[in-house]
BAFI-3210 file (N, C-alpha, C; in Angstrom, 3 decimals, decimal comma, padded with zeros to 6 digits):
// residues 285
n [1|2|3|4|5|6|7|8|9|10|11|12|13|14|15|16|17|18|19|20|21|22|23|24|25|26|27|28|29|30|31|32|33|34|35|36|37|38|39|40|41|42|43|44|45|46|47|48|49|50|51|52|53|54|55|56|57|58|59|60|61|62|63|64|65|66|67|68|69|70|71|72|73|74|75|76|77|78|79|80|81|82|83|84|85|86|87|88|89|90|91|92|93|94|95|96|97|98|99|100|101|102|103|104|105|106|107|108|109|110|111|112|113|114|115|116|117|118|119|120|121|122|123|124|125|126|127|128|129|130|131|132|133|134|135|136|137|138|139|140|141|142|143|144|145|146|147|148|149|150|151|152|153|154|155|156|157|158|159|160|161|162|163|164|165|166|167|168|169|170|171|172|173|174|175|176|177|178|179|180|181|182|183|184|185|186|187|188|189|190|191|192|193|194|195|196|197|198|199|200|201|202|203|204|205|206|207|208|209|210|211|212|213|214|215|216|217|218|219|220|221|222|223|224|225|226|227|228|229|230|231|232|233|234|235|236|237|238|239|240|241|242|243|244|245|246|247|248|249|250|251|252|253|254|255|256|257|258|259|260|261|262|263|264|265|266|267|268|269|270|271|272|273|274|275|276|277|278|279|280|281|282|283|284|285]
n.u [089,865|087,167|086,648|084,186|081,526|082,571|081,756|081,185|080,950|082,008|082,542|080,309|079,364|081,068|080,893|081,053|082,484|085,501|087,803|090,758|094,362|097,319|100,832|104,043|106,993|109,653|110,869|112,862|114,119|113,025|110,643|108,704|107,914|107,677|104,682|103,822|104,989|104,031|104,035|104,244|102,796|104,815|104,939|104,699|103,255|100,221|097,915|096,702|094,181|092,650|089,505|087,228|086,445|083,605|082,994|084,287|082,671|080,547|081,372|081,564|079,268|077,764|079,407|077,923|075,115|072,036|072,264|073,135|074,590|076,818|077,811|080,548|082,589|085,051|088,595|091,386|094,418|094,790|092,207|088,787|086,249|083,178|079,958|078,857|080,790|081,784|079,437|079,691|081,012|079,235|077,724|077,484|077,975|079,253|082,763|083,778|086,469|087,670|087,263|089,280|091,652|092,314|092,774|094,824|096,535|097,040|098,264|100,659|101,661|102,069|103,824|106,089|106,519|107,270|109,355|111,268|111,516|112,821|112,047|111,440|110,307|108,965|109,911|108,002|106,310|103,304|101,016|098,759|095,325|094,577|096,836|097,431|095,180|095,907|098,359|098,027|095,319|094,725|094,292|095,498|098,649|100,930|103,468|104,637|102,555|102,633|105,226|106,462|105,385|106,779|108,609|107,338|106,680|108,911|110,533|112,378|111,704|113,538|114,478|112,916|111,237|108,777|106,103|103,370|100,113|096,969|094,563|091,912|089,747|087,999|086,071|084,655|085,516|087,827|091,079|094,781|098,024|101,274|104,639|107,228|110,163|112,250|111,894|111,813|109,554|106,526|103,367|099,885|096,939|093,188|090,264|088,400|089,580|090,267|091,647|094,930|094,334|096,574|097,528|099,985|101,895|101,691|102,676|105,355|106,293|106,219|108,148|110,450|110,467|110,635|113,220|114,811|114,201|114,819|117,121|118,791|119,557|118,904|116,818|117,369|114,508|114,651|114,637|112,631|109,539|105,966|103,452|099,953|098,073|096,012|092,956|093,620|095,534|095,197|092,959|088,983|086,414|083,165|080,768|079,159|080,044|082,502|084,900|086,841|087,356|088,350|090,850|091,901|092,590|094,246|096,344|096,985|097,797|100,360|101,783|102,226|103,532|102,670|101,027|098,584|095,716|092,851|089,396|086,093|084,357|085,177|084,839|082,784|083,751|086,071|085,001|083,840|086,152|087,638|086,375|086,408|089,541|090,033|088,922|090,271|092,897|095,043|095,983|094,492|095,272]
n.v [014,378|015,346|017,219|018,039|020,470|022,624|023,506|025,618|023,828|023,559|026,376|027,407|026,227|027,192|030,052|033,371|032,734|032,735|032,708|031,633|030,960|032,007|031,674|030,419|032,608|034,514|036,064|036,796|037,048|039,072|040,524|039,999|040,234|040,628|041,723|043,086|041,355|038,984|036,725|037,799|037,227|036,904|039,566|043,106|046,112|047,367|045,921|047,518|047,220|047,661|048,568|046,926|047,321|048,458|046,804|044,526|043,773|042,974|041,006|039,200|038,911|037,791|035,054|034,224|033,772|031,862|028,356|025,233|023,235|021,308|022,833|023,966|026,743|028,001|027,350|026,610|026,254|022,958|022,174|022,433|024,931|024,864|025,961|025,229|025,075|027,949|028,842|028,487|030,639|032,715|034,927|033,960|031,383|027,995|027,556|025,023|022,529|022,622|025,097|026,327|024,985|025,612|028,417|028,328|027,370|029,782|031,481|029,875|030,477|033,050|033,582|032,193|033,563|036,335|035,474|034,587|037,051|038,422|039,705|041,174|039,238|036,764|033,554|030,935|027,719|026,448|024,008|021,627|021,134|018,410|017,747|017,785|015,848|013,705|013,263|013,193|012,335|009,607|006,404|007,596|009,056|009,158|009,158|008,084|008,506|011,031|011,315|011,371|014,019|016,593|016,114|015,630|018,071|019,497|020,891|021,972|021,620|022,894|025,074|026,982|029,992|029,765|027,221|026,688|025,269|024,240|023,399|020,938|020,810|018,114|017,987|020,182|022,781|025,056|025,797|027,117|025,760|026,851|026,519|027,882|028,555|030,136|031,758|029,618|028,306|026,530|027,127|028,317|029,345|030,111|031,296|031,154|030,955|028,746|025,682|024,143|021,367|019,619|019,649|021,057|019,590|017,505|018,531|019,423|016,681|015,835|017,751|016,675|013,946|014,568|015,723|013,778|012,123|013,278|014,802|012,908|012,716|013,616|016,288|018,887|020,081|021,228|023,776|025,135|026,644|026,631|028,149|029,452|031,512|034,180|035,815|038,448|038,870|037,977|037,951|037,745|035,628|035,921|034,419|031,594|030,683|031,481|030,419|029,398|031,284|033,134|031,463|031,283|033,883|034,848|032,968|034,244|036,855|036,342|035,157|037,375|039,021|040,887|042,415|040,493|041,613|041,943|042,097|040,810|042,160|042,446|040,351|039,965|041,371|039,967|037,624|038,402|039,242|036,936|035,145|036,625|036,609|033,749|033,281|034,923|033,663|034,826|036,541|039,475|043,040]
n.w [033,519|035,728|038,755|039,028|039,826|042,389|045,274|048,242|050,789|053,225|053,771|053,867|056,059|058,268|057,980|058,709|061,040|060,807|062,232|062,183|062,190|063,247|061,584|062,342|062,786|061,190|058,849|056,114|052,536|049,523|049,452|051,209|054,529|058,052|060,007|062,590|064,035|062,459|059,773|056,351|053,289|050,055|048,098|046,391|046,270|044,926|042,743|039,956|038,432|034,977|033,971|032,194|028,794|027,159|024,573|025,467|027,747|026,538|024,921|027,252|028,375|026,274|026,474|028,650|028,140|027,960|026,846|025,211|027,537|026,862|024,432|022,495|023,397|023,234|023,191|025,610|025,388|025,034|026,102|025,811|026,686|027,447|027,191|029,763|031,143|031,289|032,222|035,139|035,802|036,283|038,488|041,975|041,698|041,827|040,833|038,517|038,133|035,645|034,710|036,479|036,108|033,587|033,795|035,253|033,442|031,952|034,025|034,079|031,672|031,795|033,741|032,724|030,477|031,694|033,025|030,963|029,722|031,736|033,563|036,892|038,950|040,962|040,459|039,947|040,086|039,241|040,340|038,872|039,320|040,150|041,479|044,380|045,255|044,047|045,334|047,958|048,795|047,486|048,176|050,207|051,462|048,967|047,309|044,880|043,081|041,945|041,207|038,475|037,656|037,789|036,166|033,885|033,388|033,137|034,835|037,619|040,942|042,865|041,751|041,736|043,290|044,505|044,966|043,878|045,215|044,353|046,390|046,560|048,731|049,708|047,767|048,065|048,721|047,837|048,819|049,088|049,069|049,594|048,877|049,909|048,561|048,707|050,931|053,098|053,767|054,331|053,495|054,027|052,704|053,475|052,322|054,081|056,241|057,949|059,612|058,447|058,394|058,469|055,883|055,339|056,371|054,536|052,274|053,163|053,467|050,929|049,418|050,857|049,767|046,986|046,809|047,522|045,435|043,109|043,572|044,741|047,264|050,882|052,408|054,577|056,565|058,973|059,897|058,629|058,617|059,185|058,000|058,804|057,330|059,019|059,586|059,275|057,603|054,954|052,224|052,902|052,589|052,430|051,487|050,383|048,121|046,557|046,735|044,842|043,151|044,957|045,670|043,132|042,353|044,356|043,789|041,198|041,972|043,477|041,551|039,815|041,475|043,341|046,060|047,986|048,293|047,606|047,763|049,027|047,427|045,029|043,529|041,532|039,430|038,840|038,005|035,519|034,265|034,296|032,563|029,879|030,163|029,585|027,135|025,554|025,994|027,666|030,603|031,717|031,866]
ca.u [089,086|086,723|086,010|082,647|081,033|082,977|081,205|081,838|079,907|082,711|082,518|078,788|079,213|081,899|080,828|080,896|083,513|086,647|088,900|092,251|095,287|098,512|101,758|105,226|107,663|110,611|110,908|113,584|114,133|112,205|109,344|107,559|108,660|106,556|103,891|103,403|105,268|103,339|104,707|103,445|102,788|105,573|104,316|105,013|102,650|098,842|097,867|095,704|093,335|091,960|088,280|086,514|085,749|082,071|082,948|084,709|081,676|079,372|081,393|081,555|077,723|077,367|079,451|076,766|073,726|071,816|072,205|073,347|075,621|077,921|078,274|082,154|082,918|086,454|089,840|092,253|095,395|094,092|090,764|087,690|085,692|081,825|078,757|078,301|082,098|081,625|078,198|080,103|081,866|078,183|077,750|076,970|078,042|080,611|083,491|084,424|088,203|087,859|087,688|090,350|092,858|092,425|093,136|096,154|097,569|097,267|099,351|101,852|101,861|102,583|105,149|107,161|106,849|107,981|110,787|111,671|111,764|113,995|111,188|111,978|109,381|109,200|110,027|107,121|105,627|101,880|100,474|097,542|094,192|094,586|098,151|097,263|094,461|096,752|099,437|097,411|094,046|094,349|093,417|096,252|099,719|101,286|104,258|104,630|101,520|103,086|106,803|106,815|104,643|107,826|109,769|106,686|106,573|110,162|110,717|113,216|111,308|114,581|115,137|111,827|111,052|107,738|105,615|101,630|099,543|095,670|093,923|090,232|089,471|086,605|085,212|083,697|086,258|089,369|092,240|096,034|099,255|102,481|105,903|108,070|111,706|113,084|111,924|111,960|108,214|105,217|102,202|098,289|095,778|092,014|089,621|087,518|090,682|090,481|092,854|095,213|094,175|097,543|098,024|101,310|102,709|102,002|103,831|106,785|106,911|106,480|109,175|111,531|110,577|110,692|114,655|115,552|114,150|115,528|118,489|119,617|119,860|117,961|116,594|117,156|113,554|114,518|114,435|111,629|108,257|104,670|102,591|098,556|097,576|095,259|092,173|094,172|096,553|094,832|091,421|088,292|085,421|081,748|079,488|079,522|080,497|083,602|086,246|087,400|087,673|089,590|092,148|092,545|093,068|095,373|097,603|097,557|098,521|101,614|102,656|102,449|104,460|101,776|100,096|097,319|094,958|091,620|088,359|084,713|083,599|086,135|084,509|081,915|084,558|087,180|084,563|083,867|087,621|088,319|085,784|087,589|090,922|090,051|088,287|091,634|094,047|095,877|095,643|094,034|095,993]
ca.v [014,012|016,675|017,128|018,569|021,636|022,448|024,759|025,961|023,367|023,845|027,622|027,855|025,776|028,113|031,616|034,263|032,430|033,171|033,042|031,542|030,814|032,595|031,002|030,897|033,795|034,280|037,142|036,473|038,184|038,711|041,402|039,527|040,385|040,484|042,950|043,010|039,669|038,143|036,638|038,386|036,781|037,810|040,622|044,315|047,031|047,013|045,756|048,241|046,552|048,234|048,339|046,191|048,397|048,180|045,672|043,380|043,601|042,757|039,790|038,530|038,509|036,703|033,766|033,865|033,731|030,511|027,478|023,947|023,264|020,825|023,625|024,487|028,207|028,315|026,486|027,296|025,190|021,753|022,021|023,289|025,820|024,402|026,648|025,002|025,546|029,297|029,273|028,349|032,086|033,710|035,336|033,062|029,668|027,397|027,104|023,793|022,495|022,704|026,518|026,577|024,307|026,443|029,412|027,985|027,232|031,107|031,909|029,287|031,156|034,622|033,176|031,442|034,818|037,284|035,097|034,931|038,805|039,135|040,683|040,884|038,385|035,410|032,066|030,232|026,576|026,370|022,624|020,954|021,071|017,353|017,261|017,490|014,901|012,444|013,157|012,990|011,434|008,385|007,217|008,136|010,002|008,300|010,141|007,597|009,122|012,256|011,356|012,093|015,187|017,536|015,447|015,734|019,540|020,046|021,681|021,701|022,759|023,639|026,323|027,969|030,872|029,415|026,464|026,941|024,194|024,575|022,093|020,696|019,841|016,962|018,512|021,438|023,927|025,580|026,402|027,131|025,737|027,255|025,963|029,135|028,138|031,709|032,029|028,562|028,328|025,881|028,394|027,943|030,284|029,599|032,553|031,166|031,091|027,553|025,217|023,603|020,022|018,697|019,734|021,710|018,339|016,611|019,436|019,083|015,255|015,992|018,041|015,532|012,827|015,155|015,962|012,609|011,463|014,028|015,123|011,734|013,031|014,104|017,524|019,039|021,177|021,574|025,365|025,710|027,170|026,417|029,515|029,381|033,013|034,740|036,868|039,980|038,892|037,689|038,287|037,043|035,363|036,364|033,839|030,146|030,258|032,094|029,993|029,000|032,559|033,591|031,008|031,483|035,326|034,814|032,682|035,437|038,190|035,814|035,204|038,815|039,519|041,992|042,044|039,647|042,410|042,060|041,822|040,017|043,413|042,203|038,926|040,244|041,652|038,963|036,596|038,656|039,103|035,409|034,858|037,270|036,128|032,392|033,442|035,402|032,957|035,309|037,531|040,881|043,896]
ca.w [034,429|036,511|040,027|038,951|040,618|043,581|046,039|049,690|051,953|054,361|053,668|054,381|057,904|058,964|057,222|059,631|062,320|060,232|063,374|061,778|063,168|062,574|061,443|062,723|062,548|059,825|057,514|055,035|051,687|048,691|049,378|052,203|055,847|058,958|060,286|064,005|064,410|061,740|058,636|055,465|051,846|049,059|047,227|046,583|045,699|044,528|041,286|039,419|037,175|034,159|033,779|031,027|027,851|026,633|023,895|026,071|028,526|025,522|024,743|028,209|028,490|025,165|026,708|029,662|027,512|028,069|025,592|025,690|028,446|026,006|023,391|022,657|023,011|022,515|023,310|026,072|025,100|024,464|026,874|025,322|027,286|027,298|027,648|030,863|032,057|031,652|033,430|036,462|036,382|036,681|039,918|043,035|041,115|041,951|039,870|038,245|038,132|034,159|034,433|037,381|035,410|032,306|034,344|036,021|032,216|031,803|035,234|033,632|030,757|032,289|034,581|031,634|029,597|032,636|033,424|029,943|029,637|032,623|034,640|038,456|039,502|041,601|039,507|040,340|039,340|039,665|040,080|038,453|040,583|040,582|042,072|045,679|045,443|043,801|046,079|049,430|048,819|046,721|049,243|051,285|050,861|047,591|046,221|043,400|042,087|041,384|041,159|037,370|037,212|037,419|035,136|032,410|033,364|032,820|036,019|039,005|041,821|043,932|041,118|041,823|044,522|044,914|044,385|044,233|045,211|044,611|047,032|046,405|050,178|050,063|046,504|048,520|049,008|047,652|049,494|048,503|049,577|049,045|049,138|049,589|048,736|048,958|052,634|053,830|054,618|054,091|053,695|053,544|052,431|053,280|052,168|055,105|057,720|058,770|059,971|057,421|058,426|058,205|054,506|055,263|056,820|053,415|051,546|053,688|053,247|049,383|049,266|051,093|048,965|045,725|046,893|047,679|044,347|042,113|043,848|045,016|048,823|051,994|052,581|055,853|056,632|060,339|059,907|057,688|059,101|058,916|058,382|058,062|057,358|059,601|058,725|059,129|056,485|053,505|051,882|053,640|051,946|052,957|051,029|050,287|046,586|045,802|047,254|043,782|042,595|045,985|045,453|041,755|042,284|045,335|042,931|040,153|042,593|043,825|040,037|039,293|042,748|044,115|047,438|047,942|048,818|047,179|048,707|048,744|046,617|043,502|043,081|040,278|038,301|038,956|037,404|034,325|033,852|033,991|031,164|028,972|029,934|028,976|025,840|024,700|026,352|028,349|031,447|031,497|032,375]
c.u [088,613|086,399|084,530|082,811|081,906|082,564|081,903|081,044|080,612|082,562|081,248|078,859|080,175|081,754|080,479|081,872|085,061|087,790|090,176|093,073|096,542|099,816|103,035|105,896|108,422|110,457|111,460|113,454|112,851|110,839|108,371|108,397|107,516|106,098|103,705|103,833|104,632|103,782|103,839|103,720|103,636|104,375|104,437|104,285|101,153|098,637|096,571|095,118|092,537|090,596|088,030|086,039|084,160|081,971|083,165|083,529|080,545|079,469|081,258|080,194|077,265|077,965|078,564|075,571|073,187|071,767|072,686|074,640|077,009|078,646|079,740|082,096|084,097|087,548|090,682|093,440|094,703|092,686|089,713|086,918|084,166|080,960|078,521|079,642|081,837|080,478|078,630|080,963|080,726|077,933|077,029|076,917|079,533|081,166|083,955|085,783|088,413|088,527|089,314|091,330|093,290|093,212|094,517|097,177|097,903|098,244|100,660|102,378|102,711|103,870|106,421|107,636|107,687|109,400|111,912|112,294|112,636|113,296|111,671|110,741|109,442|109,118|109,053|106,735|104,177|101,411|099,130|096,565|094,301|095,666|097,934|096,291|095,200|097,860|099,075|096,097|093,993|094,501|094,225|097,685|100,435|102,327|104,549|103,451|101,907|104,413|107,070|106,363|105,654|108,591|108,995|106,576|107,798|110,473|111,547|112,641|112,236|115,069|114,112|111,865|109,872|106,785|103,947|100,996|097,934|095,284|092,580|090,008|087,910|085,815|084,192|084,305|087,605|090,059|093,644|096,918|100,287|103,687|107,100|109,773|112,656|112,902|112,033|110,848|107,205|104,016|100,838|097,504|094,637|091,188|088,641|088,195|090,408|091,600|093,315|094,933|095,283|098,268|099,485|102,234|103,025|102,722|105,138|107,243|107,144|107,929|110,499|111,574|110,848|112,419|115,227|115,285|114,864|116,908|119,458|120,100|118,877|118,124|116,436|116,046|113,776|114,195|113,400|110,258|107,058|104,046|101,124|098,329|096,225|094,089|092,523|095,197|096,129|093,235|090,422|087,057|084,228|080,580|080,075|079,687|081,849|084,986|087,002|088,152|088,832|090,980|092,742|093,242|094,281|096,712|098,226|098,086|100,059|102,367|102,940|103,171|103,744|101,345|098,697|095,951|093,585|090,541|087,017|084,146|084,132|085,642|083,851|082,786|085,511|086,492|084,275|085,353|087,960|087,641|086,529|089,040|091,022|089,629|089,622|092,798|094,979|095,454|095,508|094,913|095,229]
c.v [015,241|016,369|017,533|020,269|021,639|023,857|024,913|025,306|023,624|025,425|028,308|027,470|026,780|029,881|032,208|034,049|033,265|033,833|032,731|031,353|031,587|031,776|031,199|031,906|033,797|035,326|036,930|037,625|037,946|039,340|040,683|039,288|039,789|041,966|042,710|041,599|038,642|037,860|037,363|037,361|037,533|038,722|042,186|044,959|046,360|046,852|046,419|047,480|047,515|047,940|047,704|047,041|047,569|046,855|044,546|042,642|042,780|041,301|038,743|037,648|037,630|035,310|033,248|033,497|032,328|029,516|026,065|023,850|022,704|021,587|024,091|025,776|028,460|027,330|027,096|026,125|023,827|021,555|023,247|023,854|025,553|025,873|026,499|025,199|026,922|029,884|029,259|029,543|033,011|033,998|034,344|031,729|029,251|027,088|025,589|023,761|022,661|023,985|026,727|026,102|025,135|027,872|029,404|027,688|028,829|031,832|031,350|030,314|032,490|034,290|032,931|032,930|035,953|036,354|035,123|036,222|039,345|040,043|040,180|040,349|037,127|034,235|031,405|028,815|026,299|024,729|022,707|021,215|019,602|016,933|017,065|016,212|013,534|012,122|012,372|011,907|010,403|007,123|007,734|008,964|008,912|009,099|009,394|008,320|010,443|012,254|011,849|013,213|016,354|017,402|015,812|017,426|020,096|021,276|021,321|022,299|023,559|024,935|027,493|028,740|030,066|028,409|026,629|026,006|024,516|023,178|022,027|019,819|019,468|017,500|019,404|022,643|024,120|026,099|026,630|026,909|026,252|026,689|027,233|028,589|029,116|031,832|030,641|028,257|027,321|027,043|028,036|029,021|029,690|031,060|032,569|030,936|029,942|027,112|024,435|021,868|019,032|018,560|020,412|020,535|017,302|017,247|019,358|017,892|015,306|016,460|017,399|014,590|013,335|015,469|014,775|012,044|012,145|014,466|013,960|012,037|013,765|015,492|017,942|020,240|021,538|022,992|025,893|025,798|026,939|027,806|029,417|030,991|033,336|035,623|038,228|040,061|038,528|037,646|037,273|036,792|035,323|035,563|032,304|029,738|030,719|031,626|029,869|030,331|033,071|032,973|031,248|032,896|035,384|034,101|033,462|036,398|037,521|035,666|036,492|039,635|040,917|041,244|041,345|040,493|042,928|041,671|040,996|040,888|043,176|040,979|039,110|040,530|040,828|037,824|037,061|038,652|037,565|034,781|035,241|036,751|034,646|032,376|034,030|034,710|033,721|036,182|038,812|041,755|044,647]
c.w [035,545|037,808|040,084|039,371|041,773|044,544|047,623|050,597|053,335|054,775|054,388|056,029|058,666|058,737|058,760|060,994|061,882|061,386|062,937|062,483|062,606|062,683|062,496|062,201|061,261|058,826|056,380|054,014|050,942|048,912|050,272|053,463|056,904|059,282|061,617|064,445|063,378|060,253|057,508|054,082|051,102|048,363|047,480|045,825|045,330|043,292|040,977|038,171|036,463|033,987|032,332|030,137|027,734|025,794|024,288|027,240|027,824|025,354|025,872|028,154|027,397|025,469|027,806|029,393|027,801|026,557|026,173|026,330|027,708|024,867|023,816|022,361|022,384|023,344|024,192|026,026|024,504|025,106|026,127|026,441|026,695|027,754|029,203|031,734|032,287|032,380|034,753|037,018|036,463|038,022|040,950|042,366|041,636|040,831|039,687|037,984|036,512|034,016|035,188|036,523|034,229|032,600|034,772|034,565|031,926|032,729|034,495|032,456|030,599|032,994|033,631|030,943|030,640|032,723|032,161|029,456|030,640|033,759|036,285|039,154|039,924|040,414|040,362|039,249|040,145|039,221|039,662|039,467|041,094|041,510|043,274|045,953|045,055|044,593|047,604|049,676|048,037|047,141|050,286|050,735|049,810|046,886|044,871|042,540|041,485|040,775|039,643|036,932|037,017|036,510|033,850|032,383|032,932|033,708|036,858|039,865|042,683|043,046|041,182|043,213|045,196|044,186|044,829|043,941|045,424|045,198|046,999|047,546|050,067|048,982|047,134|049,034|048,724|048,459|048,585|049,321|048,930|049,669|048,957|049,798|049,101|050,617|053,615|054,716|053,849|054,496|053,275|053,975|052,272|053,322|053,445|056,700|058,420|058,924|058,463|057,195|058,064|056,688|054,335|055,662|055,350|052,525|051,770|053,296|051,823|048,876|049,557|050,105|047,436|045,728|046,866|046,251|042,993|042,326|044,471|046,620|049,784|051,932|053,924|056,049|058,172|060,379|059,125|058,443|058,344|059,189|057,702|058,492|058,167|059,033|058,502|057,913|055,260|053,406|052,549|052,842|052,825|052,306|050,916|048,970|045,952|046,218|045,990|043,182|043,651|045,995|043,864|041,366|043,185|044,463|041,982|040,814|042,940|042,449|039,685|040,249|043,157|045,315|046,894|048,709|048,381|048,234|048,063|047,690|045,197|042,936|041,639|039,319|038,232|038,185|035,964|033,786|033,259|032,826|030,101|028,688|029,451|027,772|024,852|025,066|026,956|029,456|031,095|032,383|033,679]
res [x|x|x|x|x|x|x|x|x|x|x|x|x|x|x|x|x|x|x|x|x|x|x|x|x|x|x|x|x|x|x|x|x|x|x|x|x|x|x|x|x|x|x|x|x|x|x|x|x|x|x|x|x|x|x|x|x|x|x|x|x|x|x|x|x|x|x|x|x|x|x|x|x|x|x|x|x|x|x|x|x|x|x|x|x|x|x|x|x|x|x|x|x|x|x|x|x|x|x|x|x|x|x|x|x|x|x|x|x|x|x|x|x|x|x|x|x|x|x|x|x|x|x|x|x|x|x|x|x|x|x|x|x|x|x|x|x|x|x|x|x|x|x|x|x|x|x|x|x|x|x|x|x|x|x|x|x|x|x|x|x|x|x|x|x|x|x|x|x|x|x|x|x|x|x|x|x|x|x|x|x|x|x|x|x|x|x|x|x|x|x|x|x|x|x|x|x|x|x|x|x|x|x|x|x|x|x|x|x|x|x|x|x|x|x|x|x|x|x|x|x|x|x|x|x|x|x|x|x|x|x|x|x|x|x|x|x|x|x|x|x|x|x|x|x|x|x|x|x|x|x|x|x|x|x|x|x|x|x|x|x|x|x|x|x|x|x|x|x|x|x|x|x|x|x|x|x|x|x|x|x|x|x|x|x]
***
């Protein structure tokens, strides 16, 4: 099932405002502390991306050529990427959820391989883009809709450092929710720096229900904090098209354990790189 093309209607309305809200305190361990009293996202060091080679750029451009939208170009796991899907990675275009879900699969692969190799990176679980909608908006909060998802994924959320939850807000804007188990925080990243709209409360309720269901015991979250990151702390979007890319690359940086410190100027390169990454079924270095 697809959400279809998801653009930033909310972004366009709020463009230029970007006031944002700061969350509660609490540093904790694991590469994320506070700056000027504000909580900071986990991550250490700047990720230096290599430039794409000329042959890689030619390959990317070939996938962006006009053609039948239904034409199958390549497969990522079990999902075929069509020319129509890849066209959503052209500049100033809204990403669709098929592209984002396939990129999530690459992030999952990277995280599994890094953990298997014993690399000192966060242990993460990344949810499907439909997870939050099924949990909170079908038509209201219903834990039963996602109760079996972690079992099917063979993951114990409580063994993770970080749970990453892509959120499709009203089929018009992508944001990111985080369950930071290491630092006991529910965190919200919005490239337009708006309110969480109660979404952190949903994640809090979900974690309580998940613990009760999987561990057969209540979970005390009284000392957990809600953090809504302000414009000074996370990348800021300046157009109405790139929310899906901001969300996806923020998730990537968190998986890599590096600072989420990219800018709007990185978006054209990020789009080209995502086409290459999907085509080769692995993240680029």
